[in-house]
Each structure stands twice: as C-alpha cells, then as structure tokens.
Residue frames relative to the residue before (quaternion, step in Angstrom):
aa qw qx qy qz dx dy dz
M 1.0000 0.0000 0.0000 0.0000 0.00 0.00 0.00
T 0.1897 -0.8141 0.5385 0.1060 3.60 -0.61 1.03
A 0.7087 0.3894 -0.2527 0.5313 3.60 0.97 -0.77
P 0.5785 -0.5777 0.4228 0.3910 3.59 -1.15 0.50
G 0.0431 0.8137 -0.5753 0.0705 3.57 -0.27 1.24
W 0.6370 0.5196 -0.3115 0.4766 3.54 1.27 -0.40
R 0.1873 -0.7003 0.6688 0.1647 3.48 -1.36 0.41
A 0.2094 -0.7785 0.5760 0.1354 3.59 -1.18 0.38
L 0.1531 -0.7518 0.6372 0.0730 3.52 -1.18 0.74
V 0.1511 -0.7840 0.5997 0.0544 3.56 -0.69 1.14
L 0.2531 -0.7759 0.5633 0.1289 3.56 -0.68 1.12
A 0.0692 0.8103 -0.5728 0.1029 3.56 -0.52 1.23
G 0.3007 0.7693 -0.5078 0.2447 3.57 1.16 0.55
E 0.3427 -0.7313 0.5584 0.1896 3.52 -1.30 0.20
R 0.5258 -0.6032 0.4898 0.3461 3.56 -1.11 0.64
P 0.6002 -0.5864 0.3921 0.3769 3.60 -1.04 0.68
E 0.7093 0.4441 -0.2601 0.4818 3.59 1.05 -0.72
G 0.5437 -0.6096 0.4015 0.4142 3.59 1.29 -0.03
D 0.4393 -0.6793 0.5226 0.2689 3.54 -1.30 0.12
P 0.4545 -0.7152 0.4512 0.2798 3.62 -0.69 1.02
L 0.6319 0.5235 -0.3449 0.4558 3.61 1.04 -0.67
A 0.6331 0.5118 -0.3306 0.4773 3.60 0.99 -0.80
A 0.6497 0.5135 -0.3210 0.4594 3.58 0.94 -0.85
A 0.6631 0.5094 -0.3027 0.4573 3.58 0.95 -0.88
E 0.7211 0.4262 -0.2326 0.4943 3.58 1.09 -0.71
G 0.4529 -0.7015 0.4419 0.3280 3.59 1.28 -0.14
A 0.4524 0.6736 -0.4538 0.3684 3.57 1.21 0.50
P 0.5691 -0.6201 0.4093 0.3523 3.62 -1.05 0.66
C 0.7636 -0.1016 0.0519 0.6355 3.59 1.22 -0.54
K 0.7316 -0.4777 0.2670 0.4065 3.55 -1.24 0.48
A 0.6433 0.5517 -0.3289 0.4168 3.60 0.94 -0.83
F 0.7269 0.4285 -0.2298 0.4850 3.59 1.20 -0.47
I 0.3593 0.6927 -0.5300 0.3321 3.59 1.19 0.41
P 0.3877 -0.7438 0.4864 0.2446 3.61 -0.72 0.97
I 0.0409 -0.7395 0.6719 -0.0041 3.51 -1.10 0.92
A 0.8315 -0.0633 -0.0059 0.5519 3.59 -0.64 1.13
G 0.7493 -0.4515 0.2133 0.4350 3.55 0.94 0.95
R 0.7227 0.3421 -0.2306 0.5545 3.59 1.29 0.05
P 0.5573 -0.5915 0.4441 0.3772 3.59 -1.09 0.59
M 0.6359 -0.5439 0.3808 0.3934 3.58 -1.10 0.68
I 0.6574 0.5337 -0.3219 0.4236 3.58 0.88 -0.90
A 0.6115 0.5509 -0.3530 0.4449 3.61 1.09 -0.64
H 0.6179 0.5333 -0.3432 0.4646 3.59 1.06 -0.71
V 0.6716 0.4990 -0.2974 0.4600 3.58 0.88 -0.97
L 0.6799 0.4811 -0.2984 0.4662 3.60 0.82 -0.94
G 0.6309 0.5311 -0.3296 0.4596 3.59 1.01 -0.73
T 0.6362 0.5212 -0.3170 0.4723 3.56 1.03 -0.81
L 0.6731 0.4936 -0.3054 0.4582 3.58 0.85 -0.94
A 0.6235 0.5503 -0.3364 0.4418 3.59 1.06 -0.70
E 0.6491 0.5268 -0.3057 0.4557 3.60 1.20 -0.51
V 0.6494 0.5270 -0.3097 0.4523 3.59 1.23 -0.36
A 0.3582 -0.7827 0.4746 0.1842 3.57 -0.29 1.30
E 0.6207 0.5719 -0.3422 0.4131 3.59 1.11 -0.59
I 0.6781 0.4626 -0.2790 0.4984 3.58 1.26 -0.38
G 0.2190 -0.7650 0.5955 0.1103 3.53 -0.87 1.05
E 0.8385 0.1471 -0.0389 0.5232 3.54 -0.13 -1.32
V 0.0694 -0.7729 0.6305 0.0179 3.56 -1.07 0.87
A 0.0574 -0.7784 0.6251 0.0122 3.55 -0.96 0.95
V 0.2173 -0.7539 0.6098 0.1124 3.54 -1.20 0.68
T 0.1896 -0.7488 0.6213 0.1313 3.59 -0.82 0.97
I 0.1324 0.7934 -0.5679 0.1745 3.53 -0.66 1.17
A 0.6092 -0.5613 0.4068 0.3851 3.56 -1.14 0.56
P 0.5838 -0.6188 0.3975 0.3439 3.60 -0.98 0.80
D 0.7344 0.4097 -0.2431 0.4835 3.61 1.05 -0.66
A 0.4351 0.6868 -0.4672 0.3475 3.61 1.26 0.18
P 0.6356 -0.5279 0.3896 0.4068 3.59 -1.20 0.39
A 0.6506 -0.4865 0.4000 0.4243 3.53 -1.29 0.24
I 0.4290 -0.6670 0.5358 0.2898 3.55 -1.05 0.74
P 0.6472 -0.5175 0.3652 0.4242 3.59 -1.13 0.50
P 0.5617 -0.6251 0.4119 0.3522 3.61 -0.99 0.75
G 0.3359 0.7164 -0.5637 0.2368 3.51 -1.12 0.73
P 0.6852 -0.5142 0.3381 0.3896 3.56 -1.28 -0.01
W 0.4851 0.6745 -0.4322 0.3507 3.60 1.17 0.38
Q 0.3655 -0.7064 0.5591 0.2341 3.52 -1.24 0.47
R 0.3542 -0.7070 0.5758 0.2077 3.51 -1.19 0.67
R 0.0539 -0.7792 0.6244 -0.0003 3.56 -0.89 1.00
A 0.5112 -0.6329 0.4809 0.3269 3.56 -1.06 0.71
A 0.4495 -0.6668 0.5243 0.2802 3.55 -0.95 0.91
A 0.4133 -0.6876 0.5437 0.2467 3.55 -1.12 0.72
A 0.7859 -0.3558 0.2365 0.4470 3.57 -1.31 -0.16
G 0.8002 -0.0440 0.0300 0.5974 3.61 1.16 -0.35
P 0.7306 -0.4400 0.2791 0.4412 3.59 -1.24 0.17
S 0.6613 0.5084 -0.3241 0.4462 3.61 0.88 -0.87
A 0.6638 0.4906 -0.3015 0.4773 3.57 0.96 -0.85
S 0.6273 0.5259 -0.3373 0.4649 3.61 1.04 -0.71
V 0.6443 0.4983 -0.3198 0.4840 3.59 1.01 -0.79
A 0.6489 0.5201 -0.3287 0.4477 3.61 0.89 -0.87
E 0.6808 0.4687 -0.2925 0.4808 3.60 0.89 -0.88
G 0.6512 0.5143 -0.3143 0.4612 3.58 0.98 -0.81
F 0.6516 0.5102 -0.3094 0.4685 3.56 0.99 -0.84
A 0.6355 0.5246 -0.3264 0.4631 3.59 1.01 -0.81
A 0.7079 0.4548 -0.2593 0.4741 3.59 1.01 -0.78
L 0.7843 0.3698 -0.1721 0.4674 3.59 0.89 -0.94
G 0.3351 -0.7682 0.4842 0.2512 3.58 1.07 -0.69
A 0.5728 -0.5883 0.4663 0.3293 3.50 -1.42 -0.07
P 0.5840 -0.1869 -0.7881 -0.0548 1.50 -2.19 1.18
L 0.1532 -0.7990 0.5806 0.0331 3.54 -1.03 0.90
L 0.2306 -0.7239 0.6377 0.1275 3.53 -0.94 1.02
V 0.1016 -0.7684 0.6295 0.0542 3.58 -0.93 0.91
V 0.0629 0.7815 -0.6134 0.0952 3.56 -0.86 1.05
T 0.4338 -0.6880 0.5113 0.2776 3.56 -1.16 0.53
A 0.5692 -0.6238 0.4303 0.3190 3.55 -1.22 0.61
D 0.6747 0.4793 -0.2953 0.4774 3.60 1.21 -0.38
H 0.4714 0.6489 -0.4251 0.4196 3.54 0.96 1.01
P 0.0577 0.8818 -0.4678 0.0146 3.61 0.89 0.92
M 0.6881 0.4686 -0.2984 0.4668 3.61 1.15 -0.38
L 0.3686 0.7251 -0.4914 0.3112 3.57 1.27 0.20
T 0.1738 -0.7954 0.5744 0.0851 3.56 -0.94 0.89
A 0.6185 -0.5381 0.4214 0.3878 3.54 -1.24 0.46
A 0.6225 0.5414 -0.3443 0.4482 3.61 1.01 -0.74
T 0.6430 0.5079 -0.3220 0.4742 3.59 0.97 -0.79
V 0.6546 0.5052 -0.3181 0.4638 3.59 0.90 -0.89
R 0.6646 0.4988 -0.3154 0.4583 3.60 0.84 -0.92
A 0.6533 0.5040 -0.3176 0.4672 3.61 0.92 -0.85
F 0.6498 0.5107 -0.3196 0.4635 3.59 0.97 -0.82
L 0.6542 0.5064 -0.3182 0.4629 3.61 0.91 -0.86
R 0.6462 0.5130 -0.3196 0.4660 3.61 0.94 -0.87
A 0.6723 0.4926 -0.2997 0.4644 3.58 0.89 -0.94
A 0.6439 0.5219 -0.3248 0.4556 3.59 0.98 -0.82
E 0.6606 0.5027 -0.3046 0.4670 3.59 0.95 -0.87
A 0.6779 0.5020 -0.2921 0.4506 3.58 0.96 -0.86
H 0.6285 0.5777 -0.3354 0.3983 3.58 1.05 -0.67
G 0.3037 -0.7951 0.4775 0.2180 3.56 1.03 -0.74
A 0.4646 0.6819 -0.4487 0.3432 3.61 1.21 0.20
T 0.5947 -0.5510 0.4454 0.3799 3.55 -1.31 0.16
A 0.7897 -0.0094 0.0421 0.6119 3.58 1.03 -0.83
I 0.1269 -0.7841 0.6064 0.0365 3.55 -1.12 0.76
A 0.1388 -0.7450 0.6442 0.1032 3.57 -1.12 0.72
G 0.3688 -0.7369 0.5249 0.2132 3.56 -0.82 0.97
V 0.0147 0.7789 -0.6264 0.0277 3.56 -0.99 0.89
A 0.2298 -0.7261 0.6243 0.1738 3.53 -1.32 0.35
T 0.4405 -0.6887 0.5059 0.2753 3.54 -0.99 0.80
A 0.6620 -0.5351 0.3580 0.3837 3.56 -1.20 0.60
D 0.6617 0.5102 -0.3265 0.4418 3.59 0.95 -0.78
V 0.6235 0.5212 -0.3428 0.4713 3.61 1.05 -0.64
V 0.6536 0.5010 -0.3127 0.4733 3.58 0.93 -0.88
A 0.6591 0.5236 -0.3138 0.4393 3.60 0.92 -0.87
R 0.6804 0.4902 -0.2885 0.4621 3.61 1.07 -0.67
A 0.5355 0.6448 -0.4068 0.3634 3.58 1.20 -0.41
E 0.5026 -0.6228 0.5061 0.3216 3.53 -1.09 0.76
D 0.8264 0.0415 -0.0820 0.5556 3.58 -0.87 0.96
A 0.0494 0.8413 -0.5344 0.0642 3.57 0.95 0.91
P 0.3683 -0.7306 0.5268 0.2303 3.57 -0.77 1.00
R 0.5219 -0.5807 0.5032 0.3704 3.53 -1.24 0.35
R 0.0533 -0.8242 0.5630 -0.0313 3.57 -0.66 1.11
T 0.4549 -0.6218 0.5554 0.3130 3.52 -1.27 0.47
M 0.1677 -0.8053 0.5651 0.0628 3.56 -0.66 1.11
M 0.2478 -0.7136 0.6344 0.1638 3.54 -1.14 0.76
R 0.2391 -0.8062 0.5315 0.1016 3.55 -0.64 1.12
F 0.0350 -0.7764 0.6284 -0.0320 3.52 -0.93 1.07
R 0.7136 -0.4416 0.3227 0.4377 3.55 -1.27 0.21
G 0.7398 0.4185 -0.2270 0.4754 3.61 0.98 -0.81
G 0.7507 -0.3146 0.2055 0.5434 3.61 1.24 0.00
A 0.5424 -0.6155 0.4716 0.3233 3.53 -1.34 0.01
V 0.0663 -0.7817 0.6196 0.0240 3.54 -1.15 0.72
T 0.1870 -0.7408 0.6294 0.1421 3.53 -1.35 0.31
G 0.5492 -0.6282 0.4430 0.3280 3.54 -1.12 0.64
C 0.3054 -0.7653 0.5467 0.1490 3.54 -1.21 0.61
N 0.4115 -0.7243 0.4557 0.3137 3.60 1.28 0.07
L 0.5527 0.5143 -0.4282 0.4966 3.55 1.02 0.93
F 0.0460 0.7916 -0.6036 0.0828 3.55 -0.79 1.08
A 0.1381 -0.7776 0.6090 0.0735 3.55 -1.10 0.70
L 0.1103 -0.7379 0.6636 0.0540 3.53 -0.94 1.00
L 0.1769 -0.8823 0.4344 0.0402 3.50 -0.11 1.38
R 0.8016 0.2180 -0.1077 0.5462 3.59 1.04 -0.62
P 0.6711 -0.5203 0.3415 0.4028 3.58 -1.18 0.49
D 0.6840 0.4808 -0.3016 0.4583 3.61 1.06 -0.56
A 0.4214 0.7155 -0.4636 0.3092 3.61 1.23 0.12
G 0.6639 0.5172 -0.3009 0.4486 3.58 1.18 -0.44
T 0.6331 0.5453 -0.3393 0.4320 3.59 1.24 0.00
C-alpha cells in the first residue's frame, strides 16, 4: 500500500483503580510515564507519524487525562474498557485499522510497516501480532513476558492488532 489507506487507534485509557506503575512514577496515567524525557504516548504517536501507510490517527483516552501531545491526531473518549474503545473506534474510523497501545514506547516504524504488510498479505479479517518465545529470548535486554503455550510453541502478545475488513467489527 503506497497511499495512506490505514487508520490507527491508540489505546490510552486507564484502569478504574489506576495504574501502580503510573502512581510509582508520579504520572497522571500510564501513557504519560516519561521514557527518555518524553511521555510513552509521544513515542507511539511519533512512530505512527513516520508510517506513510497510516493516514488518520485517533487516541482513546479518559476525558480527565492530560492533553495528548500536539499533532494531527484526534482525541476520543475512552469507553468502559479496551474492547469497547476498539469497537467504538472501529465504528468511527473503519477498516483497515491498526490498534496499538500507548504503553509501547519502543515500537518502531519498521515494525509497524512490517506488521501492516504481513496483515495485508494474510487476507484475514483480523490479525493479532505475537512474538515467539525464541524471538523474545534473543532480544537484547529481553523483558520478562507472559507466554501463552501452544502445541507448536509459546508466544506473547505484541499489542498490535489489525482489523482489515468492514466485517471485523462483527
């Protein structure tokens, strides 16, 4: 895809009880924890801005959360939970839609582009990005991850999702 045909939805909502990491860091919510001098959400939005395939970007966030970093993105009120926020965002933005979380500061434009290409090539209605245990283990400073074990091996989620067709919301 050469023209911006994708839209993106960044999930930056907050749990009703708050986030312990945000509290420990003195941040108003997890998306605003500073990483390398910038809020996590700024890293994610900056990455998405580098991906030519993505046109419109929306951020779902609590109404009382701080202002999101300036840019061409729209602010949307977070729904009662992540699934509801995705459903409302998908209804408003349509397909194809990339969904990513705001607490993904190490996300790169190359990773996003590769994920979009793979999602388009697969031909599915919806795709969830995962990494295999061996890939995570080889990563420098590999984080401790929750692994889901299957017959073919273990995987962990990557907080990247693609809703490719209009019927993905059903």
